[in-house]
VOPAGU-2260 file (C-alpha; in pm, 1 decimal, decimal comma):
REM VOPAGU-2260
SITE   aa  ch    i         X         Y         Z
SITE  UNK   A    0    1350,6   -1585,0  -12955,6
SITE  UNK   A    1    1275,7   -1221,1  -13037,6
SITE  UNK   A    2     908,7   -1268,3  -12949,9
SITE  UNK   A    3     992,9   -1423,3  -12612,6
SITE  UNK   A    4    1230,2   -1136,2  -12536,8
SITE  UNK   A    5     962,0    -884,2  -12628,9
SITE  UNK   A    6     714,7   -1058,5  -12396,8
SITE  UNK   A    7     961,9   -1067,9  -12106,6
SITE  UNK   A    8    1040,8    -700,6  -12160,6
SITE  UNK   A    9     672,7    -608,8  -12165,6
SITE  UNK   A   10     612,6    -779,8  -11831,5
SITE  UNK   A   11     917,0    -645,5  -11647,0
SITE  UNK   A   12    1092,9    -321,4  -11567,6
SITE  UNK   A   13     767,8    -125,5  -11551,6
SITE  UNK   A   14     709,5    -165,5  -11926,1
SITE  UNK   A   15     357,7    -295,9  -11870,4
SITE  UNK   A   16     268,0      51,5  -11746,0
SITE  UNK   A   17     382,2     198,3  -12077,8
SITE  UNK   A   18     158,3     -50,8  -12255,6
SITE  UNK   A   19    -145,0      66,8  -12058,6
SITE  UNK   A   20     -62,1     438,4  -12076,0
SITE  UNK   A   21      68,8     460,1  -12431,6
SITE  UNK   A   22     -75,7     171,3  -12629,6
SITE  UNK   A   23    -411,4      88,6  -12480,7
SITE  UNK   A   24    -518,2     453,7  -12478,1
SITE  UNK   A   25    -494,1     454,9  -12857,9
SITE  UNK   A   26    -805,8     392,5  -13074,5
SITE  UNK   A   27    -938,2      37,7  -13046,9
SITE  UNK   A   28    -950,1     -19,9  -13421,2
SITE  UNK   A   29    -579,6      57,5  -13454,5
SITE  UNK   A   30    -490,4    -193,7  -13186,1
SITE  UNK   A   31    -707,7    -453,0  -13359,8
SITE  UNK   A   32    -537,3    -386,8  -13692,5
SITE  UNK   A   33    -203,5    -422,8  -13515,4
SITE  UNK   A   34    -279,1    -787,4  -13444,7
SITE  UNK   A   35    -299,5    -858,9  -13815,4
SITE  UNK   A   36      13,5    -658,3  -13887,2
SITE  UNK   A   37     198,5    -847,0  -13614,3
SITE  UNK   A   38     105,5   -1179,4  -13774,3
SITE  UNK   A   39     129,3   -1098,8  -14144,8
SITE  UNK   A   40     283,5    -754,1  -14193,9
SITE  UNK   A   41     618,5    -669,9  -14345,7
SITE  UNK   A   42     898,6    -534,9  -14131,7
SITE  UNK   A   43     833,3    -171,7  -14240,9
SITE  UNK   A   44     465,3    -223,2  -14152,4
SITE  UNK   A   45     562,3    -350,1  -13806,9
SITE  UNK   A   46     779,5     -42,4  -13756,9
SITE  UNK   A   47     492,1     181,1  -13866,8
SITE  UNK   A   48     263,5      13,6  -13612,2
SITE  UNK   A   49     526,6      23,4  -13333,9
SITE  UNK   A   50     537,2    -355,0  -13312,3
SITE  UNK   A   51     910,4    -393,4  -13252,9
SITE  UNK   A   52    1120,7    -365,9  -12939,3
SITE  UNK   A   53    1272,7     -16,9  -12909,9
SITE  UNK   A   54    1068,6     177,8  -13159,8
SITE  UNK   A   55    1307,4     467,0  -13092,0
SITE  UNK   A   56    1573,7     267,4  -13278,3
SITE  UNK   A   57    1356,3      87,6  -13531,6
SITE  UNK   A   58    1206,2     403,6  -13681,8
SITE  UNK   A   59    1529,2     603,4  -13730,4
SITE  UNK   A   60    1728,4     305,9  -13860,9
SITE  UNK   A   61    1459,8     233,2  -14120,6
SITE  UNK   A   62    1434,0     604,1  -14204,0
SITE  UNK   A   63    1810,9     622,0  -14255,4
SITE  UNK   A   64    1818,7     309,8  -14472,1
SITE  UNK   A   65    1536,4     437,4  -14692,4
SITE  UNK   A   66    1707,6     776,8  -14720,8
SITE  UNK   A   67    2032,7     606,3  -14820,6
SITE  UNK   A   68    1854,9     398,9  -15084,0
SITE  UNK   A   69    1698,3     715,0  -15230,8
SITE  UNK   A   70    2049,1     860,9  -15261,9
SITE  UNK   A   71    2180,2     548,7  -15434,4
SITE  UNK   A   72    2394,3     438,2  -15140,6
SITE  UNK   A   73    2452,6      76,0  -15041,3
SITE  UNK   A   74    2571,6     108,0  -14680,7
SITE  UNK   A   75    2526,3     324,5  -14370,5
SITE  UNK   A   76    2644,0     329,2  -14009,2
SITE  UNK   A   77    2428,8     372,7  -13698,5
SITE  UNK   A   78    2578,5     477,0  -13365,1
SITE  UNK   A   79    2492,5     437,8  -12998,9
SITE  UNK   A   80    2660,0     654,7  -12736,8
SITE  UNK   A   81    2615,6     517,1  -12386,2
SITE  UNK   A   82    2614,6     139,0  -12416,6
SITE  UNK   A   83    2615,6      35,9  -12046,4
SITE  UNK   A   84    2530,9    -335,6  -12025,7
SITE  UNK   A   85    2460,4    -344,5  -12398,7
SITE  UNK   A   86    2092,8    -441,0  -12423,4
SITE  UNK   A   87    2022,7    -143,4  -12649,0
SITE  UNK   A   88    2329,3    -209,6  -12864,1
SITE  UNK   A   89    2235,9    -574,1  -12917,8
SITE  UNK   A   90    1880,0    -471,0  -12998,5
SITE  UNK   A   91    2016,4    -214,3  -13244,5
SITE  UNK   A   92    2209,4    -495,6  -13414,0
SITE  UNK   A   93    1891,5    -702,8  -13444,2
SITE  UNK   A   94    1699,4    -408,9  -13588,9
SITE  UNK   A   95    1984,0    -332,8  -13828,5
SITE  UNK   A   96    1969,7    -691,2  -13956,7
SITE  UNK   A   97    1593,1    -673,6  -14007,8
SITE  UNK   A   98    1618,1    -334,5  -14178,0
SITE  UNK   A   99    1896,5    -461,9  -14401,6
SITE  UNK   A  100    1682,8    -756,7  -14507,8
SITE  UNK   A  101    1389,5    -525,3  -14584,7
SITE  UNK   A  102    1578,9    -252,1  -14770,9
SITE  UNK   A  103    1896,5    -407,2  -14906,4
SITE  UNK   A  104    2106,7    -141,5  -14731,6
SITE  UNK   A  105    2399,4    -285,8  -14534,8
SITE  UNK   A  106    2418,7    -140,2  -14182,8
SITE  UNK   A  107    2717,5    -123,7  -13950,9
SITE  UNK   A  108    2650,6     -68,8  -13579,6
SITE  UNK   A  109    2903,7     114,7  -13362,5
SITE  UNK   A  110    2879,4     153,6  -12985,5
SITE  UNK   A  111    3071,8     410,1  -12779,0
SITE  UNK   A  112    3123,7     385,6  -12403,5
SITE  UNK   A  113    3389,7     442,5  -12140,2
SITE  UNK   A  114    3328,5      89,9  -12011,8
SITE  UNK   A  115    3363,4     209,7  -11653,6
SITE  UNK   A  116    3023,7     360,1  -11577,8
SITE  UNK   A  117    2941,6     726,8  -11542,8
SITE  UNK   A  118    3200,2     985,8  -11436,7
SITE  UNK   A  119    3137,7    1239,7  -11159,9
SITE  UNK   A  120    2880,6    1508,2  -11237,7
SITE  UNK   A  121    3029,5    1848,3  -11324,8
SITE  UNK   A  122    2754,9    2068,1  -11178,2
SITE  UNK   A  123    2376,7    2115,4  -11174,2
SITE  UNK   A  124    2364,8    2098,9  -11555,4
SITE  UNK   A  125    2446,2    1726,4  -11533,9
SITE  UNK   A  126    2127,0    1658,1  -11334,0
SITE  UNK   A  127    2305,5    1493,6  -11038,9
SITE  UNK   A  128    1970,3    1435,1  -10871,7
SITE  UNK   A  129    1908,0    1165,0  -11135,2
SITE  UNK   A  130    2257,9    1033,4  -11216,6
SITE  UNK   A  131    2577,3     977,1  -11021,9
SITE  UNK   A  132    2932,0     850,7  -11059,3
SITE  UNK   A  133    2957,9     478,7  -11127,8
SITE  UNK   A  134    2606,6     430,5  -11264,1
SITE  UNK   A  135    2561,0     189,2  -11556,0
SITE  UNK   A  136    2888,5      -8,2  -11556,6
SITE  UNK   A  137    2969,2    -255,3  -11835,1
SITE  UNK   A  138    3079,0    -620,2  -11837,0
SITE  UNK   A  139    3297,4    -568,0  -12140,4
SITE  UNK   A  140    3403,5    -926,5  -12203,1
SITE  UNK   A  141    3052,0   -1066,6  -12171,6
SITE  UNK   A  142    2918,9    -802,9  -12409,3
SITE  UNK   A  143    3204,8    -841,3  -12655,1
SITE  UNK   A  144    3136,7   -1215,1  -12683,5
SITE  UNK   A  145    2771,7   -1145,2  -12767,0
SITE  UNK   A  146    2825,3    -887,3  -13039,8
SITE  UNK   A  147    2756,1    -991,2  -13400,5
SITE  UNK   A  148    3001,0    -925,5  -13680,2
SITE  UNK   A  149    2824,9    -608,9  -13793,8
SITE  UNK   A  150    2900,7    -435,6  -13463,3
SITE  UNK   A  151    3204,7    -251,0  -13330,5
SITE  UNK   A  152    3243,1    -143,7  -12967,3
SITE  UNK   A  153    3475,1     151,5  -12909,1
SITE  UNK   A  154    3581,0     180,6  -12545,2
SITE  UNK   A  155    3728,3     499,8  -12405,4
SITE  UNK   A  156    3668,1     871,4  -12369,1
SITE  UNK   A  157    3468,3     993,8  -12669,0
SITE  UNK   A  158    3714,3    1281,8  -12704,2
SITE  UNK   A  159    3963,8    1011,9  -12804,0
SITE  UNK   A  160    3741,3     762,4  -12986,6
SITE  UNK   A  161    3531,1     998,6  -13201,5
SITE  UNK   A  162    3820,2    1148,4  -13406,7
SITE  UNK   A  163    3956,9     804,5  -13488,0
SITE  UNK   A  164    3615,3     676,7  -13580,3
SITE  UNK   A  165    3535,0     973,0  -13806,4
SITE  UNK   A  166    3864,3     919,1  -13986,4
SITE  UNK   A  167    3731,6     575,6  -14087,3
SITE  UNK   A  168    3396,0     698,3  -14223,6
SITE  UNK   A  169    3372,4     741,6  -14599,2
SITE  UNK   A  170    3098,1     883,7  -14822,2
SITE  UNK   A  171    3011,7     534,6  -14943,4
SITE  UNK   A  172    2885,5     439,4  -14594,0
SITE  UNK   A  173    2777,5     759,4  -14413,3
SITE  UNK   A  174    2641,4     796,6  -14062,1
SITE  UNK   A  175    2263,0     762,0  -14071,7
SITE  UNK   A  176    2147,3     759,8  -13708,3
SITE  UNK   A  177    2292,1     856,8  -13369,5
SITE  UNK   A  178    2150,1     755,6  -13031,8
SITE  UNK   A  179    2270,4     975,7  -12745,3
SITE  UNK   A  180    2219,5     807,4  -12408,9
SITE  UNK   A  181    2504,7     951,3  -12204,5
SITE  UNK   A  182    2278,1    1116,3  -11945,3
SITE  UNK   A  183    2491,4    1416,2  -11849,7
SITE  UNK   A  184    2501,8    1758,1  -12014,6
SITE  UNK   A  185    2882,2    1747,9  -11999,6
SITE  UNK   A  186    2897,1    1404,2  -12163,6
SITE  UNK   A  187    2655,3    1512,3  -12438,3
SITE  UNK   A  188    2876,1    1813,1  -12513,0
SITE  UNK   A  189    3167,1    1572,8  -12562,8
SITE  UNK   A  190    2952,5    1344,4  -12782,0
SITE  UNK   A  191    2805,0    1591,0  -13031,5
SITE  UNK   A  192    3139,1    1649,6  -13210,8
SITE  UNK   A  193    3055,4    1322,7  -13384,7
SITE  UNK   A  194    2857,6    1555,8  -13613,6
SITE  UNK   A  195    3162,3    1771,1  -13694,8
SITE  UNK   A  196    3296,5    1561,8  -13982,2
SITE  UNK   A  197    3291,8    1652,1  -14350,9
SITE  UNK   A  198    2941,0    1675,5  -14501,3
SITE  UNK   A  199    2939,2    1355,2  -14706,6
SITE  UNK   A  200    3021,8    1146,6  -14398,3
SITE  UNK   A  201    2652,6    1180,7  -14309,8
SITE  UNK   A  202    2311,2    1155,0  -14462,0
SITE  UNK   A  203    2159,3    1502,8  -14512,3
SITE  UNK   A  204    1915,1    1434,3  -14228,0
SITE  UNK   A  205    2047,3    1223,9  -13940,6
SITE  UNK   A  206    1788,4    1118,3  -13679,8
SITE  UNK   A  207    1918,5    1183,4  -13328,4
SITE  UNK   A  208    1761,2    1003,9  -13033,2
SITE  UNK   A  209    1803,8    1197,7  -12707,5
SITE  UNK   A  210    1715,5     946,3  -12440,3
SITE  UNK   A  211    1751,8    1165,5  -12134,5
SITE  UNK   A  212    1514,1    1454,5  -12198,1
SITE  UNK   A  213    1214,8    1293,5  -12029,7
SITE  UNK   A  214    1275,5    1349,4  -11658,5
SITE  UNK   A  215    1067,4    1615,1  -11487,4
SITE  UNK   A  216    1380,0    1812,7  -11400,0
SITE  UNK   A  217    1499,1    1842,6  -11761,2
SITE  UNK   A  218    1470,4    2178,3  -11934,0
SITE  UNK   A  219    1651,7    2383,9  -12199,6
SITE  UNK   A  220    1904,6    2502,2  -11939,7
SITE  UNK   A  221    2042,2    2163,3  -11838,9
SITE  UNK   A  222    2108,5    1811,6  -11968,6
SITE  UNK   A  223    2096,8    1712,8  -12333,5
SITE  UNK   A  224    1874,5    2004,1  -12437,5
SITE  UNK   A  225    2133,4    2256,6  -12319,4
SITE  UNK   A  226    2408,9    2067,7  -12502,4
SITE  UNK   A  227    2200,7    2075,9  -12821,0
SITE  UNK   A  228    2133,6    2448,9  -12783,8
SITE  UNK   A  229    2505,1    2514,3  -12750,2
SITE  UNK   A  230    2581,1    2294,1  -13051,3
SITE  UNK   A  231    2328,9    2487,8  -13261,2
SITE  UNK   A  232    2472,2    2822,0  -13150,1
SITE  UNK   A  233    2822,9    2710,2  -13247,3
SITE  UNK   A  234    2734,0    2572,2  -13593,2
SITE  UNK   A  235    2604,6    2789,7  -13875,0
SITE  UNK   A  236    2515,8    2507,5  -14115,3
SITE  UNK   A  237    2442,1    2214,4  -13884,4
SITE  UNK   A  238    2138,8    2225,8  -13659,1
SITE  UNK   A  239    1964,7    1977,2  -13432,0
SITE  UNK   A  240    1587,6    2018,7  -13400,5
SITE  UNK   A  241    1287,9    1804,6  -13301,1
SITE  UNK   A  242    1204,6    1562,7  -13581,4
SITE  UNK   A  243     964,7    1761,0  -13798,1
SITE  UNK   A  244     593,6    1679,1  -13747,3
SITE  UNK   A  245     683,5    1326,4  -13637,2
SITE  UNK   A  246     384,1    1279,2  -13407,0
SITE  UNK   A  247     138,8    1365,3  -13683,6
SITE  UNK   A  248     309,1    1112,7  -13911,2
SITE  UNK   A  249     290,0     820,8  -13668,5
SITE  UNK   A  250      -7,8     583,9  -13651,7
SITE  UNK   A  251      22,8     558,7  -13273,5
SITE  UNK   A  252      74,7     905,7  -13130,0
SITE  UNK   A  253     101,3     858,1  -12753,3
SITE  UNK   A  254     446,6     698,2  -12737,3
SITE  UNK   A  255     700,9     896,0  -12536,8
SITE  UNK   A  256     988,2     812,5  -12770,8
SITE  UNK   A  257     839,9    1052,5  -13026,9
SITE  UNK   A  258     925,8    1347,3  -12799,0
SITE  UNK   A  259    1283,9    1223,0  -12772,4
SITE  UNK   A  260    1340,7    1200,6  -13148,9
SITE  UNK   A  261    1539,3    1484,8  -13300,6
SITE  UNK   A  262    1719,3    1528,7  -13631,7
SITE  UNK   A  263    2054,3    1676,7  -13725,6
SITE  UNK   A  264    2018,9    1879,2  -14045,0
SITE  UNK   A  265    2337,3    1915,6  -14247,6
SITE  UNK   A  266    2272,0    2226,5  -14452,7
SITE  UNK   A  267    2619,9    2193,6  -14603,7
SITE  UNK   A  268    2547,8    1844,3  -14737,6
SITE  UNK   A  269    2608,1    1804,5  -15114,9
SITE  UNK   A  270    2243,6    1705,2  -15166,3
SITE  UNK   A  271    2142,2    2050,6  -15039,5
SITE  UNK   A  272    2370,0    2238,4  -15279,5
SITE  UNK   A  273    2161,4    2415,1  -15550,1
SITE  UNK   A  274    2431,7    2335,3  -15804,7
SITE  UNK   A  275    2405,4    1959,4  -15748,7
SITE  UNK   A  276    2054,9    1905,9  -15607,2
SITE  UNK   A  277    1888,3    1841,1  -15942,3
SITE  UNK   A  278    1592,0    1609,7  -16002,4
SITE  UNK   A  279    1538,6    1415,7  -16323,4
SITE  UNK   A  280    1189,8    1561,4  -16367,4
SITE  UNK   A  281    1042,5    1903,2  -16303,9
SITE  UNK   A  282     775,5    1924,9  -16034,4
SITE  UNK   A  283     428,2    2015,3  -16158,9
SITE  UNK   A  284      97,5    2070,6  -15977,1
SITE  UNK   A  285    -225,3    1984,9  -16156,1
SITE  UNK   A  286    -497,6    2251,0  -16138,8
SITE  UNK   A  287    -838,6    2091,7  -16176,6
SITE  UNK   A  288    -999,1    2438,3  -16200,3
SITE  UNK   A  289    -830,8    2519,9  -16529,9
SITE  UNK   A  290   -1028,2    2437,7  -16841,8
């Protein structure tokens, strides 16, 4: 079923152009190796070779699960803001299940949306030339019936739903990934307070996917990038930055999602406190030049 969906997606909605521009411009030997990974590779190997639908979700969910496991945690939550018809949310649920099977980390999925489509644009910062009121409405009942048990859908203004959600998050199941796909600058400003909870409600590094930074008209003075800049200016110990050296770490380097992947760094997280951030063994570098 997943394979047939992936094939349909590749052949529709202009995705075949991404295949030609992003994938087939990569080295031939890597694409040949991908065939073997697709047939016989583990789930983490498939994520490494970008062989899953929505790599922009697969990579950060796996990263968060592996980070949680390193910290001795058993559960995390992953969030999507801007659900619309729910294709991304359902795909996130599928990826969460596959990641859970591969890592042993239980993953809850939470979607946030007004359920009524986009509100009116506030001003030029909302990029009204790309988005307008009423775009991306939701069929709530149809989506609700399709959601698996691991998923919650919170409908309403995020100014109302985020505080209630954060009150339910405990340190035993912190937030590990946030997808921001709310299009407008003004909506992103209202979404980023999801990062304003107490430190142990999060992993120390939370991947943040900013979907709407790719249009030609986007720049640091409008849209999601402006909202991030304002968040950084307002927070001394929490900063959102491009995911460090991500392109150099990926096997396939031409994918556009890499440029949309950011990370929230919680410098006030307990794991970053010198008094508690202790390793069992001291680090040591061998020097082969010493006799």
